[in-house]
Every structure is written in structure tokens, then in C-alpha cells.
C-alpha positions as a Python dict, from the first residue, in 0.01 Angstrom:
ca = {
    (1, 'M'): (0, 0, 0),
    (2, 'P'): (160, -307, 181),
    (3, 'T'): (518, -388, 98),
    (4, 'A'): (630, -751, 34),
    (5, 'T'): (810, -919, 314),
    (6, 'P'): (1164, -1040, 240),
    (7, 'A'): (1055, -1400, 178),
    (8, 'E'): (772, -1278, -61),
    (9, 'A'): (1019, -1055, -248),
    (10, 'H'): (1242, -1355, -317),
    (11, 'G'): (941, -1560, -449),
    (12, 'H'): (897, -1756, -129),
    (13, 'L'): (521, -1799, -26),
    (14, 'P'): (415, -1743, 337),
    (15, 'T'): (242, -2030, 504),
    (16, 'D'): (174, -1877, 855),
    (17, 'G'): (322, -2194, 1005),
    (18, 'E'): (33, -2390, 860),
    (19, 'E'): (119, -2739, 722),
    (20, 'L'): (-5, -2765, 365),
    (21, 'E'): (-78, -3074, 158),
    (22, 'V'): (-127, -3132, -211),
    (23, 'W'): (-350, -3359, -401),
    (24, 'I'): (-449, -3425, -763),
    (25, 'D'): (-791, -3486, -910),
    (26, 'Q'): (-716, -3754, -1163),
    (27, 'E'): (-1063, -3728, -1319),
    (28, 'L'): (-942, -3374, -1446),
    (29, 'C'): (-568, -3456, -1513),
    (30, 'T'): (-477, -3416, -1871),
    (31, 'G'): (-142, -3599, -1827),
    (32, 'D'): (66, -3316, -1970),
    (33, 'G'): (327, -3360, -1697),
    (34, 'I'): (387, -2998, -1632),
    (35, 'C'): (367, -3066, -1261),
    (36, 'V'): (636, -3325, -1286),
    (37, 'Q'): (860, -3077, -1467),
    (38, 'Y'): (813, -2828, -1189),
    (39, 'A'): (829, -3065, -885),
    (40, 'P'): (951, -3416, -958),
    (41, 'E'): (997, -3469, -597),
    (42, 'V'): (626, -3430, -545),
    (43, 'F'): (457, -3539, -870),
    (44, 'E'): (499, -3843, -1103),
    (45, 'L'): (312, -3977, -1413),
    (46, 'D'): (195, -4330, -1362),
    (47, 'I'): (158, -4599, -1627),
    (48, 'D'): (-201, -4473, -1694),
    (49, 'G'): (-60, -4143, -1804),
    (50, 'L'): (-202, -3946, -1530),
    (51, 'A'): (-19, -3748, -1253),
    (52, 'Y'): (-12, -3857, -882),
    (53, 'V'): (155, -3729, -573),
    (54, 'K'): (442, -3907, -406),
    (55, 'D'): (485, -3966, -33),
    (56, 'E'): (795, -3889, 183),
    (57, 'H'): (925, -4246, 87),
    (58, 'D'): (888, -4151, -285),
    (59, 'E'): (609, -4391, -325),
    (60, 'L'): (323, -4308, -565),
    (61, 'C'): (-8, -4247, -393),
    (62, 'T'): (-260, -4380, -638),
    (63, 'E'): (-569, -4379, -409),
    (64, 'P'): (-835, -4128, -512),
    (65, 'A'): (-769, -3781, -353),
    (66, 'A'): (-451, -3905, -187),
    (67, 'A'): (-274, -3600, -32),
    (68, 'V'): (88, -3552, 86),
    (69, 'V'): (243, -3282, 293),
    (70, 'V'): (420, -3014, 88),
    (71, 'R'): (771, -2955, 226),
    (72, 'L'): (845, -2582, 246),
    (73, 'P'): (1140, -2584, 14),
    (74, 'L'): (914, -2724, -262),
    (75, 'L'): (615, -2500, -204),
    (76, 'Q'): (699, -2249, -480),
    (77, 'D'): (743, -2536, -727),
    (78, 'V'): (413, -2689, -627),
    (79, 'V'): (230, -2353, -649),
    (80, 'D'): (388, -2294, -1001),
    (81, 'S'): (247, -2638, -1093),
    (82, 'V'): (-97, -2537, -981),
    (83, 'K'): (-85, -2206, -1174),
    (84, 'D'): (27, -2377, -1503),
    (85, 'C'): (-165, -2701, -1491),
    (86, 'P'): (-391, -2719, -1802),
    (87, 'G'): (-642, -2954, -1629),
    (88, 'D'): (-681, -2731, -1315),
    (89, 'C'): (-658, -3047, -1120),
    (90, 'I'): (-388, -2980, -848),
    (91, 'H'): (-509, -2861, -505),
    (92, 'V'): (-312, -2737, -217),
    (93, 'R'): (-497, -2704, 111),
    (94, 'R'): (-430, -2636, 483),
    (95, 'R'): (-399, -2963, 653),
    (96, 'S'): (-561, -2847, 973),
    (97, 'D'): (-901, -2735, 820),
    (98, 'Q'): (-882, -2862, 466),
    (99, 'V'): (-929, -2516, 321),
    (100, 'E'): (-787, -2489, -29),
    (101, 'V'): (-514, -2213, -50),
    (102, 'Y'): (-398, -2271, -402),
    (103, 'G'): (-590, -2444, -692),
    (104, 'P'): (-910, -2406, -879),
    (105, 'D'): (-1127, -2387, -581),
    (106, 'A'): (-906, -2126, -389),
}
């Protein structure tokens, strides 16, 4: 049986050096705001009541399927958002090949 690495044992997720990005499918978003509670640096509710991602300048990305890079210190919070999202609308994928690593399609 494999043992957890020190990072995994402390709740940190391995990324194998891959840059990850997150996006929200607003058509499935229920507007509960759980993602904002977990990672307010990454997610925000807009005036329409739906969640969106924010870029590195804290600007809301309202274009359909807009994605932003997940900074490593925020990865656990983003993954927790994915797991608890009632709309199953948050997707985290590798930037290099667009393969989903966390989310409903992972």
C-alpha cells in the first residue's frame, strides 16, 4: 500500500509541476456561494447571482468558460470548492492539455 507524501499528509495536493486553471460553468451554477466561502481570492458572485472566477488583478472574468490559473497556495481551497459545489459546475484542468483533474468530468 503506498504511503502519503509529506505534502499529501498535510492536505496539500500534488500537481506534478503542472500549471492548473479553474473555470465555472455558469449554466450549472446554483449561486450558493460555497466556492466564494472557500476561496474568495478565486471566486466571486456577480450581480446576476452566479459565481465567476477572478483573474490575477482581482477582476471578474464574466466571459463564458473563462479560466484563471490556480495559485498553488489556493489549490486545496479550490479543490474543496469543487467537492462541495451543489451545482457540480467548477472545473480544474491542466493548462497544458486541458485535461480535467478535479470536477464533474474528472
